N, C-alpha and C positions, 0 to 999 in steps of 0.2 A: 824454905825461904825465910820463915820467921826466925829459925835458928841462926841463919846467916846474918839477919839484921841485928839480932841480939849480940852475937859475937862481935859484930862491927862496932856496935855502940859501946860495948865493954872495952874493946881495945882502944877506942877513941878516948874514953874516960881515963884509962890508964896512961895514955900518952900525954893527956893534959896534966896529970899529976906527976908523971915522970918523963921529961923530955927525952926524945930519941938521940942517940949519938949522931954526929955529923956524917959518919961513913954509912950508917944505916939509912939516913934520909936520902943520901945520894943514890943509894941502891934502889930505893923505892921510886925515885924520879925516873931512873933509867928504865925500870920495869914498866912504868906508866907510858913512857915514850914508845916502847916496843909494842905494847897493847894497842896504842892509838894507831900505829902504822898498820896493824893487822885488823883493824875494825872494818865493817862493811863499807864505810865511806871511802876509806883508802883503797880497799880492793876494787871498788867500782871505778876509781880513777885510774887504776892500772889496766882496765879492760877495753878502752876505746878501740885500740888497734885491732883487737880480736873481733869485736862486733863489726867493725868496718869490713873485715875480710870474711866474715861469716863463719869463723872457726870456733867461736865460743859456744859452750854447751849450756843453754838456758834451761834445760830440763831439770837440773838439780839445784836446790837453793844454796846460796853462799853461806858459809859458816859464820856465826856471830860470836863475838867475844865481849864480856862485860867487865870493865875495869872496876876496882873498888871505888865506892863513892867518895872515900876520903882522898883519893888521888885527883879527883876532877878539878878541884880549885887550883891545884899546883900546875896542871898542864891541861887547859881546856881543849876540848876537841874542836877542830875547824868545822865551820858550818857545812852541812851536807849539800853537795852540789850534784845536780842532775848529770848523769853521764852524757858527754857530747854525742849527738846523733850524727852518723855519717850521711852526707847528702845522697838522696836516692838517685840512681843513674837514670838517664833518659831512656825511654823505650827504644829498643833497637829493632830494625826491620828484620823479618825472618830471612834466614840464609836462603839463597837460591838453591833449589833442589838440584841434585846431580842430574846429568843428562839422561840417565837411564832410570830415573825415579818413577816415571809414568810411562806405562806401556799402552794404555787405551787411547782411542781417538787418533791413532797414527795412520790408520788405513780403514777402508770400509768395513772389513771384518777383522777380528783379532788375529794377529799373526799374519796379516795380509792373505788370509785364506780366500778362496774363490767365492764370490757372492752367488747365491742361488739365483737361477734365472727368474724365479717368481718374484724376487725383490728388485729386479732390474726394470728400467723403463720399457713400456710396450714397444715392440719392434726390434728388441735386442737379438732375437733369434735369427733374423735375417741381416741385421746390421750390428755386429758385436760391439763396435766402437762408434762414437759419434763422428761426424764428418769434420776433418781438419779445416776444410774450406769454410764451413758454416760456423763451427765453434773452434777458433784457434786455440792452441795449447795454453794451459794455465799454470801458474805457480801459486801453490797454497801452502806456505810454510807455517801451518797451524796444527794444533792438537785440539780436536773437538769431537765430542761424543754425542751424536744426535740421539741415539737410543736412550741415553741417560736423561737428556733433557725432555724427550717426548714421553717416554714410558714411565720413568721414575719420578721426574719432576712435574709431569703432566702439563708441559708447555706446548701449546699448539704452534703450528708454523707461523701464524700471524704474530705471535709474541716477538719474534725476531725479524720476520720478513713482512712486516706490515706494508711496506712500500709496494710490494707486488700486487696488492689488492686494488691499487689505483694506477698502476703502471700501464702505459700505452705504447712505449717504445723500448727497444732493447738497450738504449743508452741510459735508462734510469738505473740508479744505484739501488740494488735490492738487498745487499748485505747489511746486517745491523751495524749501527754506529757503535763506537767503543763505549759511549756513555750508557748504552743499554746493558752492557756487561757489568757496569758499576753497581747496579742495584743488587746483584748477588755476590759479586767478587769484591774483595777488599782492595780496590784500585780506583784511581781518579783519571778518567780520560778527557776531562773537559778541555785541556790544552794538550793537543797531540804532540806538540814540540817539547812539552815537559810533563810527561805522564808520571804521576806519583803513585808508586807502589805502596801498599799498606804493609801491615805486619803479618797478616795471615799468609799461609803458603799459597792459597788460591788467588792471591793478589799479586804474586810475583810475575814478572814478564815471562820467565821461562815456563810458567805453568801452562800457558797456551801457545806462546810463540816458540818456534823451533829455530835452530841454528846455533852455531858455536857462540858462546857468550851473549846469548839473547838478553837484551836489556842493558848490556854494558854500555855506559856512555849515553843512555837514553835512546838507543837505536835497536830496532828489530827489522827482520827481513820483511819486505813489503809483499802484500798479497797482490798478485797480478792476474786479473781476469779480464781479457779483452772483450769488447763488445761483439756480440754475435752478428754475423753477416746475414741478417734475416729481418723480416717484419713480423713482430709478434706482440699483440696487446694482451697482457696478463688480465687486465680488468674485464675484457669481453669474455674470456674463457671462464673466469671465476663467476661472472654474472650468470652464466649458463650452467652453473653447478658442476663444472669440470674441475675436480679437485686436484690438488698438487700431485698426488700419486699417479694420476692418469697420464701425466707427462714425465714425471721424474722418478717413478717407481716408489717402492716402500722405503723411503729415506728414514722413517722412524725405526726401522729394523737394523739400520746400519750405524756405524760410528762416524767416521769421517766421510762426508759427501764430497766426491771428486767430479771431474769432468765426465766420468762414465755415467753419472746420473742425469745428464742432459738428454733432451728428447731425441728420438730417431724418427726420420721421415716415414718409415713404415708404420710407426705407431700413430703418427698424425693422420695417415690415410684411413685409420679406423673410423674417423668422422668425415674427413675431407674426400673420401672416395665413395661415399654413399650416393645413391641415385634417387631421383624423385623428391618427394616432400621430406623424406628422412634426412636429406642433406642439409636442408635449411639454408643458412648463410655460410656454411662451411664449404665453400666452392673448392673445386679440385684443380683449377688452373695453376700453373707454376708461378705466375706473377702475383698470386695472392700472398705468398709468403716470401718469395725470393726477390732480391734486389734487381732492379731493371735499369737498362740504359735509356737515354732519351727516345730512342726509336721503339721501345717496348720490349726488346730482347733482353734476356737475362744477363747479368754481369757474371762473367765466367772466370776471370783471372783475379786471384787473390794472392796475398803474400805467402800463403801456405800451400798454394797449388791451384790447379784449374778445376773448376766445378764440372763434374761429369756425372751422367746418370748411373745409378747402380744397376746391377744385373737383374734384380727382381722387378724393375720398372720397365715393363713391356720388352724385356730381353734387350735393352738398349745400352748395355755396358760397352764402352769403347775399348774392347780388348783387341788382341792381335788379329782376330778374325773378323773385326768389325767391317772392313771393306767388303768382305764377302756377304756379311749378314745385313748390312745397312739397308739394302734394297727391300728386304722383307719388312723391316720395321718401318721404313719410310712409306712403303706402299700401304701398310695397314693403318698408320697414324701419322700423317704428314704434319699435323699441328704440333706434335711432340717435337719434331725436328725444328719446326719454325720457332720454337721457344728460344733457341740459341742461334740458329743459322738463318741467314737471309736467303731468298731465292737466288741471288747472284752467287752466293757461296757454292751452291750446288751446280749452277751453270758454269762457273769457272772450271770445275773439274770435268763435267760431262761434255763440254764442247772442246776439250783438249787444251785449253790455255794454261791450266794448272795440272801438273802431273804429280800425283801423290807419291811420296817416297816410302810410304809404309804399306804398299800393296803386297809385297812378297815377304815371307818369313825370313828369319835370320840365316837359315841354311839354304837359301834359294839358289845360290851359285852351284851347289852340287845337285840340286833337284831339278833345275830348269830344263836340262835336256829332255827328260821324259815328258815334262809338261809341254814343252815346245812341240814334241811329236804329236801329242794329243790335242794341241792347240787350245788348251784350257789352263789358265785364261788366254784369251786371244792376244798374242804378242803384238800384232799390228795395230791394236787399238791404242797403244801408247808408243811403240817403237818403230823405227824405220830399219828394215832388215839390212839394207846396203850401207848404212852408216853405223847405227848403234850396235847391231849384232856383228856385222862383218869386222868392224874395227877391233872389237874385243877378241873375236876368233883369230884374227891375224896375229894379235899380240901373244896369244897363248899357243899359236902354232897348229890350230886345228882347221884353218881355212885352206882351200885348194891352192890359192895363189900366194900363200905365205912363202917367205924365203926358206930354202931348204935347211939353212942353218938354224932356224928357229923351230923347226919341226922336231918334236921329241923322237929320239932314236928308238926304232922298233915299235912305235905306237901308231895305231891307225884309229881314226874316228869311225870309219865305216867297217862293216864286216869284210872278210877277205874277198878279192875279186871273183873267186869261184862262186861265191854266193850272191854278192852284191851287184855284180855287173855282167858276168859271162853266162851264168846259169840261166835256164828258162825261168820265166816269171814264177815266183813263189812267195811265200810269206816273208822271206828275208831279201827279196829283190828290191832294188831301189825304185822300180816302177810303182810298186805298191805304196811305198812311202810317199812318193811324189803325188800319186793320185789322192792319197788320204790327206796329206797336209803339205801342199807345195810351199807354204810359207817357211816351213822348217828348212827346206832345201835352199830357198832364196836367201836365207840369212847368211849363207856362206858362198853360194854360187851365183854367177851372173848368167845371163841368157847365152852368152857365147860358150859357156861350159856345156850347156845342153846341145847347142847347135853343132858342136864338134862331132857328136855322134848322130844326132837326129836330123840334121839338115839333109836335103836331097843330095845324093852322092854326085859329085862332079859339078853340078849346077850351082850349088850353094856352099860347097866346100866341106860337106859333112860326109858321114859314112853311110847315110841312107837307112839308118835303123829306124823302123817305123814305130813311133811311140803311141799310136792310136790303138784303142781296143778293137776287138772284132766287131764288124758291122758298122764301123764309124763312117764309112763312105756313103752310107744311106742317109746320114743325118748331117753331113758336113756342110750342105748348102745352107741350112738354117744357122749354123755357127758362123759361117763366112759372111752371111748377110748381116748378122747381128753385130759382129766385130771382126773384121778381116785382119787386124793387126797381129794377133797371135799366129795366124797362118803364115803371114809374110816373114816371120822370124826364121822359119826353116825353108820356105818355098819362095822362089823368085816369082815375079808376076807372070812370067811366060812359062812357068813350070807346068808340064803336062798333067801333073797330079791335081792341079787346081781347076782343070777344065770341067770336071764333073761337079765342082762345088760352086761354080759361078752361076 
């Protein structure tokens, strides 16, 4: 450095003594101009566009050039200017994650696997799904992981469902408000019409809300949870130390809680079906929990169906065989029936004014001949043989007085005459059928059909075939005295056969 200074001083002195030629001075000026353009100040002015785009490499220092001091007066360097700084871009919200970015919280168990029975609400073993009439179907387009919040984040049920601890009716809103999520998620729900998503991924609409383009245009699919058709005070149950899991199951072991985590009546009976002092105020009457009409009977019809008892409740399920079974259930516990039915409802059917249409099974048309012969159920309890039965038998061609053209060719309703009519009395003779169940005969035949053969020969126009069993003449007087009309069907009043019976 000292040597450079000395040489510069000596050269300056020599220039003072011996002036430089004009062409050499011009060359020195041009060299100084080139060095000035390559100085750090000029290089900094050439980099703004690179800094703005982020392409400049700031890790290596810029090279510096030193012009000879003798040239400085001839061409002074411009004042050093700070490189213009590019304006910092505003923070951009995080991009919405793709629809398949999150897989948890979409179902009660990962992959929609079956939930173990131990995690389900009590009573699920006998009632696998909650009642549609009590708990109408729901729509929950959300992604939510209960297990993460309860087990990992150590949040109790009350942190999100605090309203349940003071709720007395099923119309209360028990779901958390959107602002409760704001304390942990980067989102602002104070104005539900203009929800503001933050920059973090957990604050985007699609992080919790499902549906195509969730959050686009400020809209998400609504959560639809209809009110239960039930009376249920949460506060009274919680005050008696009945915890959430005793009705809803182990929700803390699940991810998304669905309608399947709603209570089952069989689980309610754990407390409400106790006896004596153990029952306390948990009464077992239907009206304690179910909605009632002004007359005290239960409301039975809902938009999702009719409220009917389950099979496990005193075997009172209204299945296809209920007409046959109901007498046993009603006889054992008439109060159960009175919860839904009035006494007049029963009387309308039992006095014959209303005839149920669901007495017989679906294949009754093919089965009824055998049941009619056995008289079980008793046909005349609902039907008139000469109208209901005979009209149908005439249309199908199995009645005696049907037109010959309607009778199926080669088809007989009864066995051949050799067995049914002409042969001596036996197991296949019509006499045995008539004695066992005369109603089956009367469904097709009238009295004149019987009189044709059994009336007194000559006197009443019959063939004189005696229909009475052996020894009947010794007890005919009691029958004639009690009701003479059946006797007068085959006998005239002056018939000699009636003399012993008068």
